[in-house]
Each structure stands twice: as C-alpha cells, then as structure tokens.
MDTraj code that builds the backbone (N, CA, C; nanometers):
import mdtraj as md
import numpy as np

residues = "MET LYS LEU SER GLU LEU LYS GLY ALA GLU GLY SER ARG SER LYS LYS GLN TYR ARG LYS GLY ARG GLY HIS GLY SER GLY ASN GLY LYS THR ALA GLY TYR GLY HIS LYS GLY GLN LYS ALA ARG SER GLY ALA PRO ARG PRO GLY PHE GLU GLY GLY GLN MET PRO LEU TYR ARG ARG LEU PRO LYS ARG GLY PHE LYS LYS PRO ASN ARG LEU VAL PHE VAL ALA LEU ASN VAL SER ASP PHE GLU LYS PHE ASP ASN GLY ALA VAL VAL THR VAL ASP LYS MET ILE GLU ASN GLY MET ILE LYS GLY ASN PHE ASP ARG VAL LYS ILE LEU GLY ASN GLY ASN LEU THR LYS SER LEU THR ILE GLU ALA CYS MET PHE SER ASN SER ALA LYS SER LYS ILE GLU ALA ALA GLY GLY THR CYS LYS SER CYS GLU GLY CYS LYS GLU ALA THR LYS".split()
xyz = np.array([
    [0.0622, -0.1349, 0.0059],
    [-0.0008, -0.0410, 0.0110],
    [0.0841, 0.1003, 0.0193],
    [0.0367, 0.2196, -0.0775],
    [0.1356, 0.3372, -0.0820],
    [0.0186, 0.4515, -0.0518],
    [0.1196, 0.5712, -0.0010],
    [0.0278, 0.6615, 0.0626],
    [-0.0369, 0.7050, -0.0798],
    [-0.0270, 0.7402, -0.1846],
    [-0.1362, 0.7803, -0.2839],
    [-0.2159, 0.7090, -0.3164],
    [-0.2618, 0.5389, -0.2780],
    [-0.3544, 0.4861, -0.2484],
    [-0.4272, 0.5321, -0.1397],
    [-0.4156, 0.5802, -0.0689],
    [-0.5217, 0.5744, 0.0848],
    [-0.6435, 0.6595, 0.0376],
    [-0.7415, 0.6184, 0.0752],
    [-0.8880, 0.6530, 0.0477],
    [-0.9624, 0.6860, 0.2041],
    [-1.0518, 0.7726, 0.1940],
    [-1.1658, 0.7603, 0.3107],
    [-1.2412, 0.6595, 0.2964],
    [-1.3053, 0.6291, 0.4233],
    [-1.4089, 0.5242, 0.3993],
    [-1.5138, 0.5800, 0.3061],
    [-1.5961, 0.4719, 0.2605],
    [-1.7272, 0.5365, 0.2035],
    [-1.8169, 0.6268, 0.2932],
    [-1.8807, 0.7363, 0.2520],
    [-1.9378, 0.8262, 0.2861],
    [-1.8939, 0.9070, 0.4057],
    [-1.7470, 0.8992, 0.4300],
    [-1.7031, 0.9928, 0.5848],
    [-1.6583, 1.1206, 0.4771],
    [-1.6316, 1.1462, 0.3595],
    [-1.6102, 1.2420, 0.3165],
    [-1.7148, 1.3338, 0.2615],
    [-1.8290, 1.3332, 0.3346],
    [-1.9365, 1.4266, 0.2468],
    [-1.9258, 1.5444, 0.3439],
    [-1.9376, 1.6369, 0.2253],
    [-1.9603, 1.8052, 0.3272],
    [-2.0817, 1.8149, 0.4135],
    [-2.0810, 1.8978, 0.5392],
    [-2.1649, 1.9111, 0.5995],
    [-2.2488, 2.0139, 0.5673],
    [-2.4164, 1.9811, 0.5723],
    [-2.4604, 2.1045, 0.5230],
    [-2.4199, 2.2250, 0.5833],
    [-2.4476, 2.3745, 0.4566],
    [-2.4120, 2.4916, 0.4998],
    [-2.5029, 2.5506, 0.5536],
    [-2.5167, 2.6013, 0.6811],
    [-2.6065, 2.6712, 0.7547],
    [-2.5939, 2.8261, 0.7291],
    [-2.6490, 2.9230, 0.6183],
    [-2.6195, 3.0533, 0.6072],
    [-2.7235, 3.1408, 0.7074],
    [-2.6762, 3.2671, 0.7462],
    [-2.7211, 3.3244, 0.8343],
    [-2.8007, 3.2696, 0.9963],
    [-2.6713, 3.1965, 1.0509],
    [-2.7167, 3.1711, 1.1763],
    [-2.6155, 3.2336, 1.2832],
    [-2.6038, 3.3327, 1.3032],
    [-2.5196, 3.4007, 1.3784],
    [-2.3221, 3.3951, 1.3665],
    [-2.2872, 3.5184, 1.4466],
    [-2.1384, 3.5271, 1.4184],
    [-2.0551, 3.3601, 1.4146],
    [-2.1013, 3.2954, 1.5421],
    [-2.0251, 3.1939, 1.5792],
    [-2.0091, 3.0875, 1.4447],
    [-2.1274, 3.0709, 1.3451],
    [-2.1379, 3.0020, 1.2891],
    [-2.0300, 3.0075, 1.1612],
    [-1.9660, 3.1412, 1.1600],
    [-1.8678, 3.1829, 1.0364],
    [-1.9101, 3.2267, 0.9149],
    [-2.0513, 3.2374, 0.9228],
    [-2.1384, 3.2786, 0.8199],
    [-2.2952, 3.3472, 0.8680],
    [-2.2491, 3.4193, 0.9567],
    [-2.3995, 3.5284, 1.0073],
    [-2.3935, 3.6061, 0.9109],
    [-2.4607, 3.7257, 1.0148],
    [-2.4986, 3.8665, 0.9391],
    [-2.5769, 3.8666, 0.8141],
    [-2.4432, 3.9099, 0.7085],
    [-2.5096, 3.9182, 0.5552],
    [-2.5051, 3.7843, 0.5027],
    [-2.4805, 3.6606, 0.5756],
    [-2.4777, 3.5302, 0.4980],
    [-2.4127, 3.5308, 0.3890],
    [-2.2697, 3.5637, 0.3502],
    [-2.2384, 3.5518, 0.2338],
    [-2.2695, 3.6340, 0.1276],
    [-2.3808, 3.6976, 0.1403],
    [-2.4349, 3.7879, 0.0474],
    [-2.3539, 3.9544, 0.0137],
    [-2.2508, 3.9780, 0.0952],
    [-2.2038, 4.0993, 0.1508],
    [-2.2782, 4.2068, 0.1540],
    [-2.2176, 4.3445, 0.1447],
    [-2.3467, 4.4415, 0.2095],
    [-2.3964, 4.5260, 0.0601],
    [-2.5481, 4.5438, 0.0995],
    [-2.6036, 4.6235, -0.0052],
    [-2.6004, 4.5597, -0.1121],
    [-2.6642, 4.6576, -0.2527],
    [-2.6712, 4.6178, -0.3879],
    [-2.7725, 4.5021, -0.4304],
    [-2.7468, 4.4759, -0.5307],
    [-2.8732, 4.4137, -0.6046],
    [-2.8667, 4.2852, -0.5906],
    [-2.7447, 4.2079, -0.5534],
    [-2.7303, 4.0638, -0.5488],
    [-2.7201, 4.0246, -0.4015],
    [-2.7591, 4.1330, -0.3069],
    [-2.7594, 4.1340, -0.1462],
    [-2.9299, 4.0886, -0.1440],
    [-2.9603, 4.1515, -0.2314],
    [-3.1364, 4.1615, -0.2114],
    [-3.2472, 4.0362, -0.2533],
    [-3.3467, 3.9885, -0.2044],
    [-3.4092, 3.8749, -0.2178],
    [-3.4674, 3.9138, -0.3947],
    [-3.4827, 3.8612, -0.4750],
    [-3.5418, 3.8690, -0.6224],
    [-3.4181, 3.9435, -0.6930],
    [-3.3264, 3.8936, -0.6750],
    [-3.2132, 3.9234, -0.7380],
    [-3.2328, 3.8839, -0.8838],
    [-3.1522, 3.9389, -0.9821],
    [-3.1793, 3.8693, -1.1248],
    [-3.1791, 3.7348, -1.1584],
    [-3.2749, 3.6802, -1.2499],
    [-3.2508, 3.5145, -1.2212],
    [-3.1351, 3.5155, -1.3713],
    [-3.0814, 3.4038, -1.3588],
    [-2.9787, 3.3636, -1.4567],
    [-2.9891, 3.3798, -1.5840],
    [-2.8849, 3.4554, -1.6435],
    [-2.9061, 3.4888, -1.7976],
    [-2.9362, 3.6256, -1.8084],
    [-2.9599, 3.6935, -1.6829],
    [-3.0324, 3.8209, -1.7291],
    [-2.8852, 3.9163, -1.7145],
    [-2.9050, 4.0171, -1.8341],
    [-2.8009, 4.0989, -1.8611],
    [-2.8223, 4.2275, -1.8356],
    [-2.8786, 4.2727, -1.7140],
    [-2.9290, 4.4206, -1.6915],
    [-2.9838, 4.4956, -1.7782],
    [-3.0834, 4.4111, -1.8664],
    [-3.1441, 4.5045, -1.9427],
    [-3.1240, 4.4773, -2.0983],
    [-2.9762, 4.4609, -2.0926],
    [-2.9355, 4.4463, -2.2095],
    [-3.0172, 4.2813, -2.2900],
    [-3.0174, 4.3238, -2.4427],
    [-3.0649, 4.1842, -2.5149],
    [-2.9808, 4.0658, -2.4595],
    [-3.0752, 3.9394, -2.3821],
    [-2.9888, 3.8516, -2.3614],
    [-2.9309, 3.7429, -2.4755],
    [-2.8220, 3.6751, -2.4324],
    [-2.7510, 3.5841, -2.5450],
    [-2.8667, 3.4829, -2.6012],
    [-2.9278, 3.4298, -2.5117],
    [-3.0209, 3.3429, -2.5830],
    [-3.1153, 3.4075, -2.6491],
    [-3.1523, 3.5142, -2.6682],
    [-3.2570, 3.6081, -2.7508],
    [-3.1788, 3.6497, -2.8828],
    [-3.0395, 3.6708, -2.8788],
    [-2.9254, 3.7185, -2.9892],
    [-2.9048, 3.6399, -3.0620],
    [-2.8854, 3.5000, -3.0303],
    [-2.8684, 3.4007, -3.1113],
    [-2.9696, 3.3538, -3.1837],
    [-2.9374, 3.3372, -3.3281],
    [-3.0418, 3.2916, -3.3905],
    [-3.1043, 3.1044, -3.3646],
    [-3.2277, 3.0981, -3.4091],
    [-3.2875, 2.9706, -3.3354],
    [-3.2814, 2.8938, -3.5219],
    [-3.2775, 2.7602, -3.4562],
    [-3.2623, 2.6533, -3.5743],
    [-3.3251, 2.5232, -3.5558],
    [-3.4007, 2.5015, -3.6930],
    [-3.4628, 2.3592, -3.6944],
    [-3.5708, 2.3532, -3.6391],
    [-3.6662, 2.2429, -3.6254],
    [-3.7570, 2.2206, -3.6011],
    [-3.7657, 2.0694, -3.5896],
    [-3.8276, 2.0216, -3.4441],
    [-3.9021, 1.8955, -3.4383],
    [-4.0219, 1.8715, -3.4510],
    [-4.0709, 1.7936, -3.5363],
    [-4.2019, 1.7681, -3.5673],
    [-4.2623, 1.6852, -3.4470],
    [-4.3636, 1.7370, -3.3870],
    [-4.4350, 1.6602, -3.2539],
    [-4.4719, 1.5335, -3.2806],
    [-4.5366, 1.4773, -3.4249],
    [-4.5460, 1.3523, -3.3861],
    [-4.4800, 1.2826, -3.4799],
    [-4.3392, 1.3084, -3.4665],
    [-4.2656, 1.2479, -3.5740],
    [-4.2489, 1.0921, -3.5362],
    [-4.1744, 1.0025, -3.5985],
    [-4.1553, 0.8607, -3.5930],
    [-4.0167, 0.8711, -3.5453],
    [-4.0081, 0.7534, -3.4648],
    [-3.8467, 0.7308, -3.4147],
    [-3.8043, 0.6109, -3.4603],
    [-3.7151, 0.5902, -3.5778],
    [-3.6902, 0.4533, -3.6363],
    [-3.5833, 0.3963, -3.5455],
    [-3.5412, 0.2752, -3.5698],
    [-3.4548, 0.1997, -3.4993],
    [-3.3963, 0.1378, -3.6013],
    [-3.2999, 0.1626, -3.6532],
    [-3.2157, 0.0700, -3.7545],
    [-3.1212, -0.0392, -3.7241],
    [-3.1297, -0.1738, -3.7928],
    [-3.0517, -0.2737, -3.7075],
    [-2.9930, -0.3325, -3.8722],
    [-2.8940, -0.4043, -3.8509],
    [-2.8258, -0.4402, -3.9748],
    [-2.8255, -0.6045, -3.9571],
    [-2.8198, -0.6562, -4.0813],
    [-2.8438, -0.7945, -4.1129],
    [-2.7243, -0.8899, -4.0300],
    [-2.6111, -0.8147, -3.9879],
    [-2.5071, -0.8837, -3.9234],
    [-2.5665, -0.8936, -3.7861],
    [-2.6242, -0.8297, -3.7219],
    [-2.6759, -0.8106, -3.5696],
    [-2.7616, -0.9484, -3.5252],
    [-2.7996, -1.0336, -3.6304],
    [-2.8723, -1.1087, -3.5910],
    [-2.8368, -1.2304, -3.6023],
    [-2.6544, -1.2347, -3.6104],
    [-2.5962, -1.3773, -3.6126],
    [-2.6066, -1.4247, -3.4678],
    [-2.6081, -1.4022, -3.3642],
    [-2.6368, -1.3900, -3.2237],
    [-2.7633, -1.5248, -3.1940],
    [-2.8304, -1.5070, -3.2759],
    [-2.9673, -1.6097, -3.2778],
    [-2.9361, -1.7216, -3.3253],
    [-3.0211, -1.8558, -3.2587],
    [-3.0141, -1.9630, -3.3080],
    [-3.0645, -1.9821, -3.4239],
    [-2.9840, -2.0903, -3.5406],
    [-3.0671, -2.1341, -3.6531],
    [-3.1987, -2.1542, -3.6488],
    [-3.3016, -2.1090, -3.6957],
    [-3.4514, -2.1617, -3.7021],
    [-3.5112, -2.0771, -3.6306],
    [-3.4363, -1.9851, -3.5481],
    [-3.5230, -1.8706, -3.4665],
    [-3.6142, -1.8037, -3.5209],
    [-3.7672, -1.7762, -3.4443],
    [-3.8051, -1.6485, -3.4540],
    [-3.8274, -1.5307, -3.3770],
    [-3.7313, -1.4410, -3.4584],
    [-3.7077, -1.2878, -3.3927],
    [-3.8434, -1.1936, -3.3906],
    [-3.8641, -1.1536, -3.2777],
    [-3.9489, -1.0584, -3.2659],
    [-3.8923, -0.9068, -3.2412],
    [-3.9690, -0.8055, -3.2358],
    [-3.9479, -0.6727, -3.1614],
    [-3.8838, -0.7187, -3.0018],
    [-4.0067, -0.7873, -2.9457],
    [-3.9444, -0.8219, -2.7859],
    [-3.8270, -0.8594, -2.8150],
    [-3.7687, -0.9541, -2.8533],
    [-3.6420, -1.0542, -2.8697],
    [-3.5465, -0.9600, -2.8594],
    [-3.5647, -0.8997, -2.9466],
    [-3.4712, -0.7928, -2.9938],
    [-3.4590, -0.7121, -2.8583],
    [-3.5556, -0.6452, -2.8024],
    [-3.5405, -0.5764, -2.6841],
    [-3.4502, -0.6557, -2.5746],
    [-3.4906, -0.7811, -2.5810],
    [-3.4705, -0.8751, -2.4629],
    [-3.3139, -0.8949, -2.4597],
    [-3.2358, -0.8941, -2.5985],
    [-3.1214, -0.9226, -2.6442],
    [-3.0361, -0.7887, -2.6161],
    [-3.1055, -0.6577, -2.6300],
    [-2.9988, -0.5846, -2.5987],
    [-3.0008, -0.4890, -2.7510],
    [-3.0314, -0.5242, -2.8211],
    [-3.0345, -0.4857, -2.9773],
    [-3.1130, -0.3501, -2.9766],
    [-3.2016, -0.3318, -2.9020],
    [-3.2668, -0.2003, -2.9035],
    [-3.2978, -0.1476, -2.7434],
    [-3.2682, -0.0120, -2.7484],
    [-3.2855, 0.0421, -2.6295],
    [-3.3561, 0.1504, -2.6603],
    [-3.4056, 0.2462, -2.5531],
    [-3.4600, 0.3523, -2.5676],
    [-3.6109, 0.3851, -2.6503],
    [-3.6673, 0.4544, -2.6479],
    [-3.8308, 0.4636, -2.6845],
    [-3.7786, 0.4597, -2.8580],
    [-3.9056, 0.4191, -2.9075],
    [-3.9034, 0.3978, -3.0730],
    [-4.0307, 0.3498, -3.0991],
    [-4.0473, 0.4060, -3.2518],
    [-4.2029, 0.3700, -3.3110],
    [-4.1471, 0.2596, -3.4107],
    [-4.0812, 0.2514, -3.4783],
    [-4.0394, 0.1569, -3.5796],
    [-3.9065, 0.0897, -3.5875],
    [-3.8820, -0.0446, -3.6600],
    [-3.7773, -0.1089, -3.6703],
    [-3.7447, -0.1036, -3.8045],
    [-3.6633, -0.1017, -3.8409],
    [-3.6030, -0.1223, -3.9870],
    [-3.4992, -0.2018, -4.0030],
    [-3.4837, -0.2987, -4.0600],
    [-3.3628, -0.3786, -4.1042],
    [-3.3036, -0.3742, -4.1985],
    [-3.1716, -0.3267, -4.2239],
    [-3.1048, -0.2901, -4.3207],
    [-3.0061, -0.3973, -4.3599],
    [-2.9560, -0.4145, -4.5055],
    [-2.8689, -0.5401, -4.5300],
    [-2.7116, -0.5136, -4.5316],
    [-2.6554, -0.4660, -4.4192],
    [-2.4970, -0.4141, -4.4137],
    [-2.4619, -0.5416, -4.3052],
    [-2.3768, -0.6223, -4.3828],
    [-2.3215, -0.7298, -4.3621],
    [-2.3649, -0.8532, -4.4028],
    [-2.3568, -0.9613, -4.3074],
    [-2.3920, -1.1065, -4.3914],
    [-2.4787, -1.2019, -4.2903],
    [-2.5391, -1.2953, -4.3279],
    [-2.6034, -1.3628, -4.2485],
    [-2.6269, -1.4978, -4.2815],
    [-2.5505, -1.6068, -4.2055],
    [-2.5826, -1.7357, -4.2516],
    [-2.6679, -1.8241, -4.1636],
    [-2.7264, -1.7693, -4.0912],
    [-2.8434, -1.8646, -4.0091],
    [-2.9686, -1.8383, -4.1212],
    [-3.0635, -1.9294, -4.0628],
    [-3.2130, -1.9235, -4.1205],
    [-3.3133, -1.8852, -4.0334],
    [-3.3416, -1.7298, -4.0281],
    [-3.4351, -1.7092, -3.9252],
    [-3.5231, -1.6520, -3.9807],
    [-3.6357, -1.6514, -3.8788],
    [-3.7905, -1.5635, -3.9534],
    [-3.7781, -1.4506, -3.8488],
    [-3.7577, -1.3395, -3.9418],
    [-3.7574, -1.2190, -3.8725],
    [-3.8972, -1.1213, -3.8536],
    [-3.9314, -1.0581, -3.7665],
    [-4.0696, -0.9769, -3.7439],
    [-3.9762, -0.8352, -3.7349],
    [-3.9928, -0.7638, -3.8075],
    [-3.9836, -0.6106, -3.8225],
    [-4.0839, -0.5145, -3.8859],
    [-4.1064, -0.3866, -3.8642],
    [-4.1665, -0.2907, -3.9659],
    [-4.1482, -0.3028, -4.1036],
    [-3.9998, -0.2630, -4.1179],
    [-3.9590, -0.3085, -4.2656],
    [-3.8126, -0.3299, -4.2673],
    [-3.8175, -0.3352, -4.3896],
    [-3.7161, -0.4175, -4.4490],
    [-3.6247, -0.3405, -4.5453],
    [-3.5071, -0.3298, -4.5976],
    [-3.4467, -0.2560, -4.7077],
    [-3.4577, -0.3859, -4.8269],
    [-3.4303, -0.3663, -4.9349],
    [-3.4561, -0.4342, -5.0563],
    [-3.3044, -0.5752, -5.0195],
    [-3.2039, -0.4976, -5.0290],
    [-3.0962, -0.5951, -4.9813],
    [-3.1010, -0.6549, -4.8578],
    [-3.1492, -0.6394, -4.7535],
    [-3.1458, -0.7338, -4.6472],
    [-3.2495, -0.8291, -4.6582],
    [-3.3767, -0.7945, -4.7323],
    [-3.4766, -0.8797, -4.7408],
    [-3.4111, -1.0240, -4.8118],
    [-3.3507, -0.9691, -4.9588],
    [-3.2724, -1.0604, -5.0131],
    [-3.1363, -1.1447, -4.9400],
    [-3.0925, -1.0767, -4.8460],
    [-3.0105, -1.1560, -4.7547],
    [-3.0751, -1.2785, -4.6810],
    [-3.1834, -1.2318, -4.6196],
    [-3.2373, -1.3034, -4.4947],
    [-3.2860, -1.4365, -4.6061],
    [-3.3416, -1.4005, -4.7078],
    [-3.4060, -1.5034, -4.7750],
    [-3.2864, -1.5913, -4.8419],
    [-3.2092, -1.5325, -4.8966],
    [-3.1088, -1.6126, -4.9172],
    [-3.0213, -1.7169, -4.8545],
    [-3.0510, -1.6837, -4.6868],
    [-2.9703, -1.7681, -4.5888],
    [-3.0841, -1.8699, -4.5795],
    [-3.2175, -1.8698, -4.6213],
    [-3.3395, -1.9566, -4.5940],
    [-3.4040, -1.9208, -4.5093],
    [-3.4184, -1.7798, -4.4774],
    [-3.5422, -1.7127, -4.3797],
    [-3.6268, -1.6594, -4.4244],
    [-3.7142, -1.6023, -4.3620],
    [-3.8365, -1.5251, -4.4186],
    [-3.8288, -1.3887, -4.3391],
    [-3.9088, -1.2917, -4.4161],
    [-3.9263, -1.1676, -4.3234],
    [-4.0525, -1.1294, -4.3177],
    [-4.1013, -1.1168, -4.2026],
    [-4.2676, -1.0769, -4.1748],
    [-4.2721, -0.8850, -4.1309],
    [-4.3897, -0.8923, -4.1728],
    [-4.3857, -0.7497, -4.0992],
    [-4.4831, -0.7448, -3.9717],
    [-4.4434, -0.6790, -3.8602],
    [-4.5227, -0.6316, -3.7323],
    [-4.6439, -0.6298, -3.7616],
    [-4.7131, -0.7132, -3.6424],
    [-4.8654, -0.6554, -3.6388],
    [-4.8689, -0.5435, -3.6175],
    [-4.8364, -0.4315, -3.5090],
    [-4.8649, -0.3475, -3.4856],
    [-4.8110, -0.1882, -3.5606],
    [-4.7296, -0.2488, -3.6823],
    [-4.6957, -0.1306, -3.7989],
    [-4.7986, -0.1610, -3.8924],
    [-4.8347, -0.2843, -3.9165],
    [-4.9579, -0.2748, -4.0147],
    [-5.0877, -0.1781, -3.9962],
    [-5.0820, -0.1884, -3.8369],
    [-5.2242, -0.1124, -3.7675],
    [-5.1897, 0.0280, -3.7942],
    [-5.1002, 0.0405, -3.7748],
    [-5.0446, 0.2146, -3.7777],
    [-4.9931, 0.2703, -3.9056],
    [-4.9518, 0.1830, -4.0017],
    [-4.9709, 0.2494, -4.1451],
    [-5.1089, 0.2236, -4.2093],
    [-5.2263, 0.1852, -4.1949],
    [-5.3389, 0.1997, -4.2058],
    [-5.3973, 0.3503, -4.2199],
])
top = md.Topology()
chain = top.add_chain()
for i, resn in enumerate(residues, 1):
    res = top.add_residue(resn, chain, resSeq=i)
    for name in ("N", "CA", "C"):
        top.add_atom(name, md.element.get_by_symbol(name[0]), res)
traj = md.Trajectory(xyz[None], top)
C-alpha cells in the first residue's frame, strides 16, 4: 500500500450542510455571504442569464431547426446483428429488446442489409430494405411485417 492509494471510508468525506445566517459563531452570520447592500444582496435578485436589461444572449442567437411533434423514431438494425440468434429462431421486436439490440423509445424497427447472415431466421420487423430482404431469404429465412406496424400504417 502506498500513500497515494489511501482513500477515506465510504461516506466519510461528505460535506456538512452549510447553514447561512445563523449568527457570528457559525462563521457565516449577519450578511450570510451576500456582502453589503447591492442588487445581489436583495431578495428577488435577477434570474440566471439576466444581462441588466441588455438583450440576453439566448435571444440574440438565431434559432435553428424544428422537431415535428408527431415524428416517428426509427431504429435501424443490420442483418449482421442477427448472427447471435440460433438457427431457425423466430426473432420478434420483443426478443430484440430482450437481447439488448434495441434500447430507448422507438416507433418503428427497420432492418438494413449491412453485413452477412448465415443462419435461417424468421425476422419480424416493421420494414426491410431490399438488400436485407434478399440476404435473409438467401440464407433460408423469411421476413414478416409486425402486427403493430400494419395497424399504424393504415
């Protein structure tokens, strides 16, 4: 063990709660760290980003872009990602989530044709690229459209 490797016990180095304005003995009495008079010593001091009446930076900079409120979030998976499944398996969106292939919120799953597939799988997803469809079928598998996606596209 070296001096540089020493560490305090878990939870022993937390800072004590700092109590402002509790008398001179506390070391932070009277003005409670706000100094004497002035705008910053008063209650109702200006909000963060206030520049004394000058046009603030967040209003001077141009605003760019737009996010459609009802946009669809797509998850793209490559054909090579499905090598982890056993030969002859039926791969649904739920199984993709279970195996950690898909994380977070999404609306649709699209399978792209990057990589190679050596196993015969039945893959259920919302959409397939033409190259992905041909590679899956060439390996002896089938492509099925999700039930949820059929209803959503009607």
